[in-house]
C-alpha positions as CSV (number, residue, x, y, z in Angstrom):
1,M,-7.0,102.5,296.2
2,T,-7.7,98.9,295.3
3,K,-10.3,97.9,292.8
4,P,-13.1,95.8,294.2
5,T,-13.1,92.3,292.9
6,I,-16.2,91.2,291.2
7,T,-17.1,87.6,291.8
8,P,-18.8,86.1,288.8
9,P,-22.3,84.7,289.5
10,I,-22.5,81.1,290.5
11,A,-23.9,79.0,287.7
12,V,-26.9,77.3,289.0
13,A,-27.5,74.0,287.2
14,G,-31.0,73.1,286.3
15,P,-32.4,69.7,286.9
16,P,-30.3,67.0,285.6
17,K,-31.1,65.7,282.2
18,R,-33.0,62.5,282.5
19,S,-32.3,59.6,280.3
20,L,-35.6,57.8,280.2
21,T,-36.0,54.2,279.4
22,P,-38.7,53.4,276.9
23,R,-40.7,51.8,279.7
24,R,-40.4,54.9,282.0
25,R,-41.3,57.1,279.0
26,A,-44.4,55.0,278.3
27,R,-45.5,55.3,282.0
28,E,-45.0,59.1,281.8
29,Y,-47.1,59.4,278.7
30,A,-49.8,57.1,280.3
31,L,-49.8,59.4,283.4
32,Q,-50.3,62.5,281.1
33,G,-53.2,60.7,279.4
34,V,-54.9,59.6,282.6
35,Y,-54.3,63.1,284.0
36,Q,-56.0,64.7,281.0
37,S,-58.9,62.2,281.2
38,L,-59.4,63.0,285.0
39,V,-59.3,66.8,284.4
40,M,-61.9,66.4,281.6
41,R,-64.1,64.3,283.9
42,R,-63.9,66.8,286.7
43,A,-64.9,69.5,284.2
44,G,-68.0,67.5,283.2
45,S,-66.7,66.4,279.8
46,L,-66.6,62.8,278.6
47,P,-63.0,62.0,277.8
48,N,-62.2,60.3,274.5
49,A,-59.3,58.0,275.2
50,A,-58.5,57.6,271.5
51,A,-58.3,61.3,271.0
52,I,-56.1,61.7,274.0
53,A,-53.8,58.9,272.9
54,K,-53.6,60.5,269.4
55,Q,-52.7,63.9,270.9
56,L,-49.9,62.3,273.0
57,A,-48.6,60.4,270.0
58,E,-48.0,63.7,268.3
59,D,-45.3,64.6,270.8
60,P,-41.8,64.1,269.4
61,G,-40.6,62.1,272.3
62,F,-43.5,59.7,272.1
63,R,-41.8,57.6,269.4
64,R,-39.2,56.6,272.0
65,C,-41.7,55.1,274.4
66,Q,-42.6,51.4,274.6
67,L,-45.9,51.7,272.7
68,D,-47.5,48.4,273.9
69,L,-46.8,49.3,277.6
70,F,-48.3,52.8,277.1
71,Q,-51.4,51.4,275.5
72,G,-51.8,48.7,278.1
73,I,-51.5,51.1,281.1
74,F,-53.4,54.1,279.6
75,T,-56.2,52.0,278.2
76,G,-56.4,49.7,281.2
77,A,-56.5,52.6,283.7
78,I,-59.2,54.4,281.7
79,E,-61.3,51.4,280.9
80,H,-61.2,50.1,284.5
81,I,-61.4,53.5,286.3
82,D,-64.5,52.8,288.3
83,E,-63.1,49.4,289.5
84,L,-59.7,50.9,290.3
85,E,-61.2,53.8,292.2
86,G,-63.3,51.3,294.2
87,I,-60.0,49.6,295.1
88,I,-58.2,52.8,295.9
89,T,-60.9,54.6,297.9
90,P,-60.8,52.5,301.1
91,A,-57.1,53.2,301.4
92,L,-57.5,57.0,301.2
93,D,-57.8,59.4,304.1
94,R,-59.9,61.8,302.1
95,P,-62.5,61.8,299.4
96,I,-61.0,60.8,296.0
97,N,-62.1,64.0,294.4
98,E,-59.9,65.9,296.8
99,L,-56.7,64.3,295.4
100,S,-54.6,66.3,293.0
101,P,-55.1,65.0,289.5
102,V,-51.4,64.0,289.3
103,E,-51.5,61.9,292.5
104,H,-54.9,60.5,291.4
105,A,-53.5,59.5,288.0
106,A,-50.4,58.0,289.6
107,L,-52.6,56.0,292.0
108,L,-54.8,54.7,289.1
109,I,-51.7,53.6,287.2
110,G,-50.2,51.9,290.3
111,A,-53.5,50.3,291.2
112,Y,-54.0,49.1,287.6
113,E,-50.6,47.4,287.7
114,L,-51.1,45.9,291.1
115,A,-54.6,44.7,290.5
116,L,-54.8,43.9,286.8
117,D,-51.3,43.4,285.5
118,L,-49.9,40.7,287.6
119,A,-46.8,40.3,285.3
120,V,-45.5,43.5,286.9
121,P,-43.8,42.8,290.3
122,Y,-45.5,44.7,293.1
123,K,-42.3,46.6,294.0
124,V,-42.0,47.8,290.4
125,A,-45.6,48.9,290.3
126,I,-45.3,50.9,293.5
127,N,-41.9,52.4,292.6
128,E,-42.9,53.5,289.1
129,A,-46.0,55.2,290.4
130,V,-44.0,56.9,293.2
131,E,-41.4,58.1,290.6
132,L,-44.2,59.5,288.4
133,A,-45.6,61.4,291.5
134,K,-42.1,62.7,292.3
135,T,-41.6,63.9,288.8
136,F,-45.0,65.5,288.1
137,G,-46.7,65.9,291.5
138,G,-46.6,68.2,294.4
139,T,-43.8,68.3,297.0
140,D,-44.8,65.4,299.2
141,G,-47.4,63.8,296.9
142,H,-45.1,60.8,296.2
143,K,-45.1,59.9,299.9
144,Y,-48.9,59.7,299.8
145,V,-48.9,57.6,296.7
146,N,-46.3,55.3,298.2
147,G,-48.4,54.9,301.4
148,V,-51.7,54.2,299.6
149,L,-50.1,51.7,297.1
150,D,-48.3,49.9,299.9
151,L,-51.6,49.3,301.6
152,L,-53.1,48.1,298.3
153,A,-50.2,45.8,297.6
154,Q,-50.6,44.2,301.0
155,K,-54.3,43.5,300.1
156,L,-53.8,42.6,296.4
157,R,-50.4,40.9,296.4
158,S,-50.1,39.4,299.8
159,A,-48.8,36.1,298.5
160,E,-46.1,37.8,296.4
161,I,-45.1,39.9,299.4
162,N,-44.9,37.0,301.7
163,A,-42.8,35.0,299.2
164,S,-40.2,37.8,298.9
């Protein structure tokens, strides 16, 4: 009688370790801060941007982010939230309060860079917001973010698009 062979279990690799650039890390922390602010607003609380930024800064990885980029995006998205939501809303196929907080935050960051930070090329603004939605959002949320930001770019950056 032969002994049955036992096959060792297949090792399943987890997600690949990401090597984040300081700029990507800054955007990820900005997304987390905007997300936290949105969740607080939806719960009826008044978010305190300084307290949120302080809490994020306590994370060990925060020191490896590009601080000025984080501050610009996070503060800009929070300070201009009403203006940015006014820009985003016409491009949506549903009420803004029905968006997941992650996709909402990614759209606010993308809209901020498209509308108010013209030093960021439109392709970079869209791609970075889409990557944030891929990393932190639902299964197909990044596709929605891409579609909405593409519409906004055509409206806000038409000269840049036509020149490329």
